[in-house]
N, C-alpha and C positions, 0 to 999 in steps of 0.2 A: 479504501480500506486496504491493509496489507494482510497477507496470509501468514507472516512470521513475526509476531510482535517482538520477540526476543532480538532478531536481527535488527528490527527498527530501534530498539533500546540501545543496542550497540552503537548504531549509526548517530544516534541522538546524542550519546555520551561523547563521541568523537567530535561531533559538530559543535557541541558546547565548549570543549576545550580549544577548538579552533577559533571560536567567537572570543573567548577570553584571551587567547594569543594575539587576537586582533585589537586588544585594548577595550573591547566592550565590557562594560561593568558586569561584575559577576551575576548580580540579581537579574538584570536585563537577559543576559546569556541564558540563564536558566529557565527564565520565564518564556522566551521565545522558543527555545527547544522544547519545553514542556508542552506548549500549545500546538506547536507544528507536529510534534510527535504524537500527541493525544488525537489530533485531527487525522493523522494517517491511519490511527488503529480504529477509531470509532466514529470518525467523521468531524468535519469542521464546525459544523453548527453546534454540538454539545461542547466541543473543544473551547470555543470562543467565550461560552458561558464562564469558563474558568477566570477569565479576565474581570468578571463581575464578582464572583462568589469568593475567590481567594483573597482580593483586597478587602472586601468588606468583613470577611471572618477575622482578618488580621487586625483591622482597625477596632472590631468589637471585642477583641480578646482582652479581658481584663488583666490576665497575667503580663502581657506584653507592656502595659502601663508601667511595670516595675522597671523595666530598662530605662525609660525616659526619666523616671524619678531618681535613680541611682546616678545617672549621668549628670543630672541637674545638681544633685547633692554634691557630687565631686567637683563640679566647676565652681559652685558657690563656696565650698570649702576652701578651694585654692584663692579665690578672691578675698576671702576672710583671713587669709594668712596662715591657716591650719597647717599647711605644708612645711612653712618656716619653723613653726613651733615644734613640729614633729622632728625636724632635723636637730634643732637645739636640744631637745629632750633626749634624743640618742647620743648626741655628741658629749653632753655632760657625763653620761655613765660610760661610754665607751671610748671617748676621744683620747684618753691618756695612754692607751696600748700602742704598740707599733702597729701601724696601719689603722689606728683608731678611727680616722675619718671615713675609711672604707667599711668598717663595722658599722659606723653610725649611718652611713648611707644605706647600706643593706637594712638596717633596722627602720630607718625612716621610709624606706620603699615598702616595707612589709606593713608599716602602719598606715602610709597613704593608700597602699593598694586596698587595705580593709575598709577605707573610707570612699574611695572613688570607684573601685572594682574594674579599673581598666589598665592594661599593661601599657599601652602606648602613652595615655595620660601620665602615668606614674614616671615613665622614663624621661618624658619631656619636661615634667615638673622638677625632678630631681636634677636634670641637666641644668636648669636654669639656677638652682639653689646650691647644690653640692659641687659641681664641677669646678667653678672659679675658686671656691675656698680650698679644695685639694690641690689645685695647680698652684695657687699662691703659697702653699705650704710645703712645696717641694716634692709632692707625689707624682710618681712616673705617670705620664699621660696614658699609657696603655692601660695600667691597672685602674685608674681612676674612671676612664671611660668604660672599660670592661664592666666594672661594678654597678655602674648606672644602667647600662644596657641589659645586664643580667638581673639585677635587683627590680627592673621594671616589669619582668615578667611575673613577679610575685602578685601583681595586681590581678593577675588571671585566676591563680589558684586560691588566694586567701579570700574567704568570704566577706562580704557579698561580691560576687563575681559575675559580670554581665554575661560572659560566655557560658557560664554554668546555668544561669537562669535560662539562656537560650537553648542549651542542651536540654534542660528539664522540660521546657515547653514543647520542643520539637519531638521529644520521645515520650511525653506524657508520664514523666517521673516527677516525684515531689521535690520542689525546690530545697525545702528545709533538709531532707534526706542527704541531697547533694552538698548542701552547705556543711552539714555535720560530717560527712564523709571526707571533706576537704580540709578539716582543721588539722588533723595529725600530719597529712602530707605537706600542708603549708607550713607548719612549724618544723617538720623535717627539712624543707627548703632552706629555711633560714639557718638552722643548725649546720646542715652541710655546706652552705655558703660560708659561714663563720669558720668552719674547719678549713675549707679551701683557702681563705684569706690567711689564716694563721700558718698553714704550711708554705704558702707562697711568700710570706714576708719573712719567714724564718730562713728559708733557702736563699732568698735575695733580699737582705735587709735595705738595700739601696732603693728599693722600689717605694719604701713608705718610711718616713721618718717618724720617730717617737713624738707623741703629743705632749701638752702640759697637763699635769694632774689637776682635776677640778675638785674643790673642797665639798665636803658634804652640806655645808650651808648653802653654796651655790646650787648644788644639785636639788635641794628642798626648794630653793627659790624658783628655779626653772620648772620643776614639777608642779608647783602651785601656779605658776604663770601659764601652764599648758593646760588649765583645766577645760578650755573649750573643746579642744580636740579630743581629750579623754572623754568628756561628756558625750560628744557626737558618737564616737566609737562604742562606748559602753551602752548608750541608748539604743542604738540600731542593733548591735549584735546581741546585747542582753534581752532586748525586747522580743527579738525573733526566737532565741533559744529557750527563753522562759515561758513562751506561749502567750505572753502579753499581747504582742502584735503578730499579725500575719505578715508575710513577707511584703505585700503590697502596703500595708499600713506602715511597716518599718521604714520603707522607701520614702513614703510621703512625710512621715515624721522626721526623718533624717534631713530631707530637703528643707523642711520648714525651719528646723534648728540652724541649719547652715545659713539660711536666709537671715534669721534673727541675729546670728552672730556676726555676720557681714555688716548688718545694718548697725548693730550696737557698737561695733568698732569703727563705724563710719568710713567703711572701705568700699561701700556700694554706692555708686552713683547711677545716674540715668544711663550714661554710655556703657559702663561696665556691666550693668543689669542687661541692657539689650543685646551686648556682645555675648553675655553668658546664655541668654535665651537662644540667641541665633546659633551658637556652637552646639547647644543641646539639641535644638531642632534639627540641625544638620546631621549630626551624627545619628540621632534617632531615626531620621528619614532614611539615612543610608542602611541602617539595620533593618527597617521595615521593608525596604525594597528587597533586600537579600532574603528575608523571611517569606515574602509573597512569592518571589521567584523560586525559592526552595519548595515551597508547597505546590506550585504548579508542576515543578520538575519531579517531585516526589509521586505526585498523582500519576504522572506519564510513566515513570520508572516501575511503579507498582502495577499498572495497567499492561505494561510490555512483559512483565514477568521477569525481568532481568535480576532484580534482587535474589528472587527464589532460585533462579537458575545458577547464580553465582554461589549461593550457599550450597546447592546440590553439588556443583562441580568441585568445589573445595573439599567438602565432606567425602566425595568419592575419591579423592587423592589418597585418603586414609592418613593424613599427617596428624601427628599429635597435636591437640588444642594449643599447647604452649609454644609450639613451632610456628603455628598459625598467627598467635598474637606477635611473636617476635617479627615475622614477616611483615604484620602490619605496622610494627613500630619503625621499621625501616622505611616503609612507604610513607608514614606520616612525618618522619623526620625530613625527608625530601620534599613532601607537599607543604610542610610548615615553613620551609626556607624559601618557598617560592610564592606561596599564596598568604594573603591576609588571614589571621586567626580565624575569625567568623567564617570566611569564605571556605577555609580548608575543612572546617567541621561540617557545614551544611551540605557542601558538595559530595561528602562520602557517607553521611549518615544513613541515606535510603539503602546503601549496599552494605555497609559494614555493620551496622547496628544489629540487623536480623542475624547476620553471620556470628557475631559475638555471643548474642543471646542464645542462638541455636546450638553453640558450642557448650553451653551450660554456665556461662559466666553471668555474674550479677550485673544488671544494667547500671546500677549506681556506681559500682566499682570501675565499670568500663568509662563512665562519664568522667571519672577522676583521672584515670590513667590517660584517656583521650585528650583532656585538657592539659595534663602534664607534658606529653610528648609533643603537642602542638606549641606549647609554651616554649619547650626546648629548641623547636624549629625557628622560633623568633630571633634566636642568637646565633643559628647555625649558617655558616657560609654556603652559598655564595650571596644570598638575598635574605639575611635575617632582618626582619622589618624594625626591630628596636635599634639595630646598629645603624640603619639608614636614618632613623628619626634623629638619633644622637649626632650623626654626621651632618645632618640639615641644620641642627641648631649650634654646631661648632664645627664650621667648615675647615678650620685650620687642622683638625684632626683627621688624618688619613683613614680610610676604611681599614686599611692592613693593621694600623696600630690599634684600632678598637677590637678587631678581630682576635689580635694577639693577646689583648687584655681580657678576652672573654673565655679563654682556654680553661683556666682552673674552674671557673663556674660551670662550664659545659661539661667537664669531667664529674663535678659534683651532681649535676643535673641527671647525667646518665647513671651514676651509682643509685640515685635515689629512685629513678624509673625502674631500674632492675629489682630493687628492693619492693617496690610496690606491687610489681607484677608478681614476684615469687611469694609474697606474703600479703594477699588480698585483705587480711584481717586488719592490716594497718589503717585501711580506708573504711571498712565496715564495721569495725568494733564499736565505735562510738555511737553511730545511729541505730545499731542494734541494741546496745545497752539502754538507749533513751527511748526505744519502742518505735523508731521510725523505719525499721525495716521488717 
């Protein structure tokens, strides 16, 4: 037993970052530090029981099944060719403008993000579909790659979002409230990206050639042929927001529809199905390990009194709440550029969440802002994860080229983040109007 739990908490926090720096997976690092720290404070016999209670609680949590089902839905949707349909649909309406394929790519990223809920999956999918087409049509490598890396982040903010579901579960907030709160910021993201593209290609027309005009007859034909992806998106989103489905039911219905569509189109065989299940299980297992580790570490952190001490210390500085939020934004930009999205959020929630709520801010608003700033970190140098995903899939594209193409989108994201911080009603108005706040 130790006499100063707060000191133990600080040492535990430092030890966790050391383990992460040594390439220990985040979930395991958090779990090990949580058990050892708890053992030092209350004894190792009760601390070791956490290794039984926390995993069983995570496995039994019905809300966590949503994550697996949405991941499965996204993987099945990709096998069923829905991502290709989305790109064609966006292209026929936007492709004739200067930089039209960039507009189409952002539109397709938003649509696919609404289907799969994952930023990395969205970036990887669009890299396969959109990048070759843009390069073949003479688009600058930097802008084409930057658009895909940045557009991929839309998968995190546009509902249904796996990261938002995780935030809701860990902070015990309503998933539907968070989804509703993310709709306006998600639409703003698309609008701001479109403005950034329009300004960029106007200033430097050589980056993006003009595309061919598509007839209205062709647009109607492509829209009709895209019925499957529209059906999936409207069923899942419409079912959630109309109250027909709970979030868990919507995830299950969405996965079932995606499965039937893949079968109906004869694009699902034994190998692709097993690969889909394997990828879903792998990603779900990774998230569960992080959740279990975060639960053990949160128990230790609360027991040490470190979150309460952190809140008291910052409140004692007498800083204006807005200045505290701005400092947190800088912290998250740095953290998001180094850590995986989910890891960055779960690592900080035990300390930051009580601080923000203690300052009087709405937890649903903070969930949206938290996701947006971590999303921004995914394309921020030196280690924006979406940039590295794209580089891994197109090794002939240097990292410097991709980061150069990301600049206009980065500026658009910063402008949107500042707007969301200064005007919380942009996030909270819709859930308040629909009675979810």
